[in-house]
C-alpha positions as CSV (number, residue, x, y, z in Angstrom):
1,M,45.2,-84.1,-146.0
2,Y,44.5,-86.3,-142.8
3,N,47.2,-87.3,-140.6
4,I,47.5,-91.0,-139.6
5,L,49.6,-92.7,-137.0
6,I,50.4,-96.4,-137.4
7,V,51.6,-98.2,-134.5
8,E,52.9,-101.9,-135.3
9,D,55.8,-103.8,-134.0
10,H,56.0,-106.0,-137.1
11,D,58.3,-104.1,-139.6
12,R,56.9,-105.6,-142.7
13,L,53.2,-105.0,-141.9
14,R,54.0,-101.5,-140.7
15,D,55.7,-100.6,-144.0
16,Q,52.8,-102.2,-145.8
17,L,50.3,-100.3,-144.0
18,G,52.3,-97.0,-144.4
19,K,52.5,-97.5,-148.2
20,F,48.8,-98.3,-148.5
21,Y,47.7,-95.0,-146.5
22,E,50.1,-93.0,-148.5
23,Q,48.5,-94.1,-151.8
24,E,45.2,-93.3,-150.2
25,G,46.4,-89.7,-149.7
26,F,47.1,-89.7,-146.0
27,R,50.2,-88.1,-144.3
28,V,51.7,-91.1,-142.5
29,T,53.7,-91.3,-139.3
30,T,54.7,-94.7,-137.9
31,A,55.7,-96.0,-134.6
32,S,57.2,-99.5,-133.7
33,S,55.7,-99.8,-130.1
34,G,53.0,-98.5,-128.0
35,E,55.4,-96.4,-126.1
36,E,56.7,-94.7,-129.2
37,G,53.1,-94.3,-130.2
38,V,52.5,-92.2,-127.0
39,E,55.4,-90.2,-127.9
40,K,54.2,-89.4,-131.5
41,L,50.7,-88.6,-130.2
42,A,52.2,-86.0,-127.9
43,Q,54.1,-84.3,-130.7
44,E,51.5,-84.2,-133.4
45,K,47.6,-84.2,-134.0
46,F,46.4,-87.3,-135.8
47,S,43.0,-87.9,-137.3
48,I,43.2,-91.7,-137.1
49,M,45.5,-94.1,-135.2
50,V,46.0,-97.6,-136.5
51,S,47.4,-100.0,-133.9
52,D,48.0,-103.6,-133.5
53,V,46.6,-105.2,-130.3
54,Q,49.3,-107.7,-129.5
55,M,52.5,-105.7,-128.8
56,P,55.1,-106.1,-126.0
57,G,55.0,-103.5,-123.5
58,L,52.1,-101.0,-123.9
59,D,49.5,-103.0,-126.1
60,G,46.8,-101.7,-128.3
61,F,44.1,-101.8,-125.7
62,Q,46.1,-99.5,-123.3
63,L,47.0,-97.4,-126.2
64,A,43.3,-96.8,-127.3
65,R,42.4,-95.9,-123.7
66,H,45.2,-93.4,-123.6
67,V,43.9,-91.9,-126.8
68,R,40.3,-91.8,-125.5
69,E,41.5,-89.9,-122.4
70,K,44.1,-87.5,-124.0
71,Y,42.9,-87.1,-127.7
72,P,39.3,-87.6,-128.0
73,D,39.2,-86.2,-131.6
74,T,41.6,-89.0,-132.8
75,D,39.8,-92.1,-134.0
76,V,41.4,-95.5,-133.3
77,I,41.4,-98.7,-135.5
78,L,42.6,-101.8,-133.8
79,I,44.2,-104.8,-135.7
80,T,43.5,-108.1,-134.0
81,A,43.9,-111.7,-134.6
82,F,40.4,-113.5,-135.6
83,G,40.2,-115.3,-132.3
84,N,40.5,-111.8,-130.4
85,V,37.4,-110.3,-131.9
86,K,35.7,-110.4,-128.7
87,Q,38.5,-108.5,-127.0
88,A,38.5,-106.0,-129.8
89,V,34.8,-105.3,-129.4
90,E,35.6,-104.7,-125.6
91,A,38.3,-102.3,-126.6
92,M,35.9,-100.3,-128.7
93,K,34.0,-99.7,-125.5
94,L,37.1,-98.3,-124.0
95,G,37.6,-95.9,-126.9
96,A,38.6,-97.6,-130.1
97,S,36.4,-96.5,-133.1
98,D,36.7,-99.9,-135.2
99,Y,38.7,-102.9,-135.8
100,I,39.8,-105.2,-138.5
101,T,41.0,-108.8,-138.2
102,K,44.1,-110.5,-139.6
103,P,44.6,-111.5,-142.3
104,F,42.8,-108.7,-144.0
105,Q,42.6,-107.4,-147.6
106,P,43.3,-103.7,-148.3
107,E,39.6,-103.2,-149.2
108,A,38.7,-103.9,-145.6
109,I,40.9,-101.3,-144.1
110,R,39.8,-98.9,-146.7
111,L,36.2,-99.2,-145.9
112,V,36.8,-98.8,-142.3
113,S,39.0,-95.8,-142.8
114,E,36.6,-94.1,-145.3
115,K,33.9,-94.4,-142.8
116,L,35.9,-92.7,-140.1
117,I,37.0,-89.9,-142.5
118,E,33.4,-89.3,-143.6
119,K,32.4,-89.0,-139.8
120,K,35.3,-86.6,-139.4
121,R,34.2,-84.6,-142.5
122,L,30.7,-84.2,-141.1
123,Q,32.0,-83.1,-137.7
124,E,34.1,-80.5,-139.3
125,E,31.2,-79.3,-141.5
126,V,29.2,-78.9,-138.0
127,R,32.2,-77.2,-136.5
128,E,32.6,-74.8,-139.4
129,L,28.8,-74.1,-139.3
130,R,29.1,-73.2,-135.6
131,I,32.2,-70.9,-136.4
132,R,30.2,-69.1,-139.0
133,V,27.3,-68.7,-136.7
134,Q,29.8,-67.0,-134.3
135,D,31.4,-65.1,-137.0
136,G,28.2,-63.2,-137.8
137,Q,26.4,-65.6,-140.2
138,N,23.8,-66.1,-137.7
139,L,21.7,-63.2,-136.1
140,E,19.1,-64.2,-133.6
141,N,18.3,-67.5,-135.4
142,I,18.5,-66.0,-139.0
143,I,21.2,-68.0,-140.7
144,S,22.8,-66.6,-143.9
145,K,26.2,-66.0,-145.6
146,S,24.8,-64.2,-148.5
147,P,25.9,-60.5,-149.3
148,K,22.2,-59.5,-149.5
149,M,21.3,-60.8,-146.0
150,S,24.7,-59.5,-144.7
151,K,23.3,-55.9,-145.5
152,V,19.9,-56.9,-143.7
153,F,22.0,-58.0,-140.8
154,D,23.8,-54.6,-140.6
155,L,20.5,-52.8,-140.8
156,I,19.1,-54.9,-138.0
157,R,21.9,-54.1,-135.7
158,S,21.7,-50.3,-136.5
159,L,18.1,-50.3,-135.9
160,A,18.3,-52.1,-132.6
161,A,19.5,-48.9,-130.8
162,M,16.7,-46.8,-132.4
163,D,12.9,-46.7,-131.9
164,S,11.9,-45.8,-135.3
165,G,9.0,-47.6,-137.1
166,V,10.2,-50.4,-139.4
167,M,8.4,-51.8,-142.5
168,I,9.6,-55.3,-143.3
169,T,8.7,-56.4,-146.9
170,G,9.3,-59.8,-148.5
171,E,7.6,-62.8,-149.9
172,T,5.9,-65.4,-147.9
173,G,8.1,-67.5,-145.8
174,T,11.2,-65.2,-145.9
175,G,11.3,-64.9,-142.1
176,K,9.8,-61.3,-141.6
177,E,8.7,-62.2,-137.9
178,L,12.3,-63.5,-137.4
179,V,13.7,-60.2,-138.5
180,A,11.3,-58.3,-136.2
181,R,12.3,-60.4,-133.3
182,A,15.9,-59.9,-133.9
183,I,15.4,-56.0,-133.9
184,H,13.5,-56.3,-130.6
185,N,15.9,-58.7,-129.0
186,L,18.9,-56.6,-129.9
187,G,17.4,-53.3,-128.7
188,R,16.8,-51.5,-125.5
189,R,13.2,-52.9,-125.3
190,K,14.3,-56.7,-125.1
191,A,13.4,-56.9,-121.4
192,K,9.8,-56.2,-122.3
193,Q,7.4,-58.3,-124.5
194,F,7.5,-58.8,-128.1
195,V,3.8,-59.1,-129.2
196,A,2.8,-60.3,-132.7
197,I,-0.5,-60.2,-134.3
198,N,-1.6,-61.1,-137.9
199,C,-4.0,-58.5,-139.0
200,G,-5.3,-60.6,-141.8
201,A,-6.4,-63.3,-139.4
202,F,-9.1,-61.2,-137.8
203,P,-12.3,-59.6,-139.1
204,D,-12.2,-55.8,-138.6
205,T,-14.4,-55.8,-135.5
206,L,-12.5,-58.5,-133.9
207,L,-9.2,-57.0,-134.7
208,E,-10.1,-53.8,-132.9
209,S,-10.8,-55.8,-129.6
210,E,-7.6,-57.8,-130.1
211,L,-5.5,-54.6,-130.5
212,F,-7.3,-52.3,-128.0
213,G,-8.7,-54.7,-125.5
214,Y,-12.1,-54.2,-123.8
215,E,-13.8,-53.4,-120.5
216,K,-16.4,-55.9,-118.9
217,G,-19.7,-55.7,-120.6
218,A,-18.4,-53.8,-123.6
219,F,-20.3,-56.2,-125.9
220,T,-22.1,-59.5,-125.5
221,G,-19.7,-62.1,-124.3
222,A,-17.3,-59.6,-122.6
223,V,-17.7,-61.2,-119.2
224,Q,-14.4,-59.7,-117.9
225,S,-11.9,-56.9,-118.9
226,R,-9.2,-57.9,-121.1
227,A,-6.0,-56.0,-122.1
228,G,-5.3,-55.6,-125.9
229,K,-2.1,-56.3,-127.8
230,I,-1.1,-52.7,-127.7
231,E,-1.4,-52.6,-123.9
232,V,0.6,-55.9,-123.6
233,A,3.3,-54.5,-125.8
234,D,3.7,-51.4,-123.6
235,G,7.5,-50.8,-123.1
236,G,8.1,-53.5,-125.7
237,T,7.5,-54.2,-129.4
238,L,4.2,-54.5,-131.3
239,F,4.6,-56.5,-134.5
240,L,1.7,-56.1,-137.2
241,D,2.0,-58.8,-139.8
242,E,0.0,-58.5,-143.0
243,I,-0.5,-54.8,-142.3
244,E,-2.1,-54.2,-145.9
245,T,-5.3,-56.1,-144.7
246,M,-6.1,-53.5,-142.0
247,A,-9.3,-51.6,-142.7
248,L,-9.2,-47.9,-143.2
249,S,-11.2,-47.2,-140.0
250,M,-8.7,-49.3,-138.0
251,Q,-5.8,-47.5,-139.6
252,V,-7.2,-44.2,-138.4
253,K,-7.6,-45.6,-134.9
254,L,-4.1,-47.0,-134.7
255,L,-2.7,-43.9,-136.3
256,R,-4.1,-41.9,-133.3
257,V,-2.5,-44.2,-130.8
258,L,0.9,-43.9,-132.6
259,Q,0.7,-40.1,-132.5
260,E,-0.8,-39.6,-129.0
261,R,0.7,-42.7,-127.3
262,E,-2.5,-43.5,-125.5
263,L,-5.6,-45.6,-125.9
264,E,-9.0,-46.5,-124.7
265,R,-10.3,-50.0,-124.3
266,L,-13.6,-50.8,-126.1
267,G,-16.4,-49.8,-123.6
268,G,-14.1,-47.8,-121.5
269,N,-13.5,-44.2,-120.8
270,R,-10.0,-44.2,-119.3
271,K,-7.0,-43.2,-121.4
272,L,-4.1,-45.6,-120.9
273,K,-0.5,-44.3,-121.7
274,V,1.4,-46.8,-123.9
275,D,4.9,-46.7,-125.2
276,M,5.9,-49.3,-127.8
277,R,7.8,-49.8,-130.9
278,V,5.9,-50.7,-134.0
279,I,7.2,-53.0,-136.5
280,A,5.0,-53.9,-139.6
281,A,5.3,-56.5,-142.3
282,T,3.8,-57.3,-145.6
283,N,4.2,-59.5,-148.6
284,V,2.6,-57.1,-151.1
285,D,3.7,-53.8,-152.8
286,L,2.2,-51.2,-150.6
287,S,2.6,-48.6,-153.2
288,L,-0.3,-50.4,-155.0
289,C,-2.4,-50.3,-151.9
290,L,-1.9,-46.5,-151.7
291,T,-2.9,-46.1,-155.3
292,R,-6.0,-48.2,-154.9
293,G,-6.9,-46.3,-151.6
294,T,-6.9,-49.4,-149.4
295,L,-3.9,-47.8,-147.4
296,R,-3.9,-44.3,-145.9
297,E,-0.9,-42.2,-146.8
298,D,-0.6,-40.7,-143.2
299,F,-0.7,-44.2,-141.7
300,Y,1.8,-45.5,-144.4
301,Y,4.3,-42.9,-143.7
302,R,4.0,-43.2,-139.9
303,I,4.7,-47.1,-139.9
304,N,7.1,-47.1,-142.9
305,V,10.0,-44.9,-141.4
306,I,12.7,-47.5,-142.2
307,P,12.0,-50.2,-144.7
308,I,13.8,-53.5,-144.9
309,Q,13.4,-55.7,-147.9
310,L,14.1,-59.4,-147.5
311,P,15.5,-61.3,-150.4
312,P,13.7,-64.4,-151.4
313,L,15.5,-67.8,-151.0
314,R,16.1,-68.1,-154.8
315,E,18.2,-65.0,-154.7
316,R,20.4,-66.3,-151.9
317,L,20.9,-69.9,-152.8
318,E,24.3,-69.9,-151.3
319,D,22.4,-70.2,-148.0
320,L,20.7,-73.3,-148.9
321,P,23.3,-75.8,-147.5
322,L,23.5,-73.8,-144.3
323,L,19.8,-73.8,-143.8
324,I,19.6,-77.5,-144.5
325,N,22.3,-78.3,-141.9
326,H,20.6,-75.9,-139.4
327,I,17.2,-77.6,-140.0
328,L,18.6,-81.0,-139.6
329,E,20.4,-80.2,-136.5
330,K,17.4,-78.7,-134.7
331,H,14.9,-81.2,-135.9
332,P,14.3,-83.9,-133.1
333,V,13.6,-86.8,-135.6
334,A,16.6,-85.9,-137.6
335,R,18.7,-85.9,-134.4
336,E,17.1,-89.2,-133.2
337,R,17.8,-91.0,-136.5
338,A,21.3,-89.3,-137.0
339,I,20.1,-87.8,-140.4
340,R,22.9,-85.4,-141.0
341,Q,22.8,-84.4,-144.6
342,V,21.3,-84.6,-148.1
343,A,22.7,-86.5,-151.0
344,P,24.6,-84.4,-153.5
345,E,22.2,-85.2,-156.4
346,V,19.3,-84.0,-153.9
347,L,21.1,-80.8,-153.1
348,D,21.5,-80.1,-156.9
349,Q,17.7,-80.6,-157.4
350,M,17.0,-78.3,-154.4
351,L,19.4,-75.5,-155.9
352,A,17.5,-75.8,-159.2
353,Y,14.1,-75.3,-157.6
354,R,12.7,-71.7,-157.4
355,W,11.3,-71.9,-153.7
356,P,8.2,-69.9,-154.1
357,G,7.5,-70.5,-150.3
358,N,11.0,-69.6,-149.3
359,V,12.5,-70.9,-146.0
360,R,9.2,-72.0,-144.7
361,E,8.5,-74.2,-147.8
362,L,12.2,-75.6,-147.3
363,E,11.4,-76.5,-143.7
364,N,8.2,-78.2,-144.8
365,I,9.8,-80.2,-147.6
366,L,12.7,-81.3,-145.3
367,E,10.0,-82.2,-142.7
368,R,8.5,-84.8,-145.2
369,A,12.0,-85.9,-146.3
370,I,13.1,-86.6,-142.7
371,V,10.0,-88.8,-142.1
372,K,10.6,-90.9,-145.1
373,C,14.4,-91.0,-144.7
374,Q,15.7,-94.6,-143.9
375,G,19.4,-93.8,-143.4
376,S,21.7,-91.0,-142.2
377,T,21.5,-89.3,-145.7
378,I,18.3,-87.9,-147.2
379,T,18.2,-89.3,-150.9
380,D,14.8,-88.1,-152.0
381,V,12.8,-84.9,-151.5
382,D,9.2,-84.2,-152.8
383,L,9.8,-81.0,-154.9
384,P,6.8,-79.7,-156.9
385,V,7.1,-80.6,-160.5
386,V,6.0,-77.1,-161.6
387,S,6.7,-74.1,-159.4
388,H,3.8,-71.6,-158.7
389,Q,6.3,-68.7,-158.3
390,L,4.5,-66.6,-160.8
391,G,1.3,-67.3,-159.2
392,A,-0.3,-69.2,-162.0
393,T,-0.2,-72.6,-163.5
394,S,0.8,-73.3,-167.0
395,T,-1.7,-72.3,-169.5
396,Y,-0.9,-74.6,-172.5
397,I,-3.9,-76.4,-173.9
398,A,-3.6,-80.1,-172.7
399,S,-5.1,-82.8,-175.1
400,N,-8.0,-83.4,-172.6
401,D,-8.8,-79.6,-172.8
402,R,-9.3,-79.5,-176.5
403,A,-12.9,-80.7,-176.3
404,L,-13.7,-77.6,-174.0
405,T,-15.4,-74.5,-175.4
406,L,-13.4,-71.2,-175.2
407,K,-15.7,-70.1,-172.3
408,Q,-15.2,-73.2,-170.5
409,W,-11.4,-73.2,-171.0
410,L,-11.2,-69.6,-169.8
411,L,-13.1,-70.4,-166.6
412,K,-10.9,-73.4,-165.9
413,S,-7.7,-71.3,-166.5
414,E,-9.1,-68.6,-164.3
415,K,-9.7,-71.0,-161.5
416,E,-6.1,-72.4,-161.8
417,Y,-4.7,-68.9,-161.9
418,L,-6.5,-67.9,-158.8
419,R,-5.6,-71.2,-157.0
420,G,-1.9,-70.5,-157.7
421,L,-2.1,-67.0,-156.3
422,L,-4.1,-68.1,-153.3
423,M,-1.5,-70.8,-152.6
424,K,1.4,-68.4,-153.0
425,H,-0.2,-65.8,-150.5
426,E,-1.5,-68.6,-148.2
427,G,-5.2,-67.5,-148.7
428,S,-4.5,-63.8,-148.1
429,I,-7.3,-62.0,-149.9
430,S,-5.7,-58.6,-149.9
431,A,-2.4,-59.9,-151.2
432,T,-4.0,-62.1,-153.9
433,A,-6.2,-59.1,-155.0
434,V,-3.3,-56.8,-155.3
435,E,-1.3,-59.3,-157.5
436,A,-4.3,-60.1,-159.6
437,K,-5.1,-56.3,-159.9
438,V,-8.9,-56.7,-158.9
439,D,-10.6,-55.4,-155.8
440,N,-11.4,-57.7,-152.9
441,K,-15.1,-57.8,-153.8
442,T,-14.3,-59.1,-157.4
443,L,-11.9,-61.6,-156.0
444,Y,-14.5,-63.0,-153.5
445,R,-17.1,-63.1,-156.3
446,K,-14.8,-65.3,-158.5
447,M,-13.7,-67.4,-155.7
448,K,-17.3,-68.3,-154.9
449,R,-17.9,-69.1,-158.6
450,H,-15.0,-71.6,-158.6
451,G,-15.7,-72.9,-155.1
452,L,-12.3,-71.7,-153.6
453,Q,-12.1,-71.1,-150.0
454,K,-9.3,-69.0,-148.4
455,E,-9.1,-71.3,-145.4
456,S,-8.1,-74.1,-147.8
457,F,-4.8,-72.3,-148.6
458,K,-3.5,-71.4,-145.1
459,E,-0.1,-72.8,-144.5
460,M,-0.1,-75.1,-147.5
């Protein structure tokens, strides 16, 4: 219940306003003069003060200025005669939140009051969000109140004081790099660099030079020496994303570095001492990689000392309102346009969606919604009609497919199936092959047959 102070020297109008606000659900306190209003303000906290402008002694303008200086959280509504609107507008510059003119209908003051209460409610939500952040629902820019993520937070805090290898698993867009950075930032290595590399973004030969660095003249184009990611991460943390894409030969070389804590640049013969923590991440089941022989057991057990499994967004939907508020708060366009919330019906749609792309997909969808939004509330979001959570599109036979031969229909279905998987894994060949249960060579051959290019699915 919101407290309201009514300051009015006319007894009848003061009583009418008091009864009106009580019927609207407010807790009402009244004062018959500006001086009495000052006393009441000092005794109790009010959400809104409604004050007449023309009063003997301390008038409404002076009272509004007093509230602005002493009680900035209290909104002020001034009641003024029609001819004094200009003065009322000037008073708003001094601290009043709004005004109504005499004579007025109850609907007019209701609308003004509801607008201020809605603003107050939004401010309280933001304040509550900040309190939640301070109370442990935010850890190094990871926001959550779900029990599953609370366990992840506890694990991150306990890992921060250790140097053990960590394997972070989770679907695309669940925030694996954020978790890795949190472990680094909370640990003893935080003063040194956090160096991230996506192993799937480089061919095998290029990945080696990126990780190990090279000496001048080591190969054509090596016009000067360059330190690799491992060397740069010395004393800090090396984050290896999409670890399952690393070739067996590279796994052997990296394993040697992890065991001996030293490396040689390409084309060099000097052994460089390195000391870094290694955190790896993947969005596939590594046990399948072990079974298929694309991941060495000794390498796997070296990097997978402590596993962290991140839950997908669909399993922690209680975080959706928090995440939406956080995204809107930090987005520059949303701040500029004062876009503060999504409409209740839009939130219902978002809660019913499966979020195959997780938090990253949520950010992208809100980005588009913010651009299109015309007011302070998002009333429309472009959610995919059919989720590709299972990696495949629907396989019912549409009316325009009935003219196809079985072979043609199977080829078309295969293309859509692969398109869905590639979209889910953002073009990752290894991840797509693992889920489709084919080898990389077969997948490449089928993609070529259907004209699918992995680059087309990067960050869709």
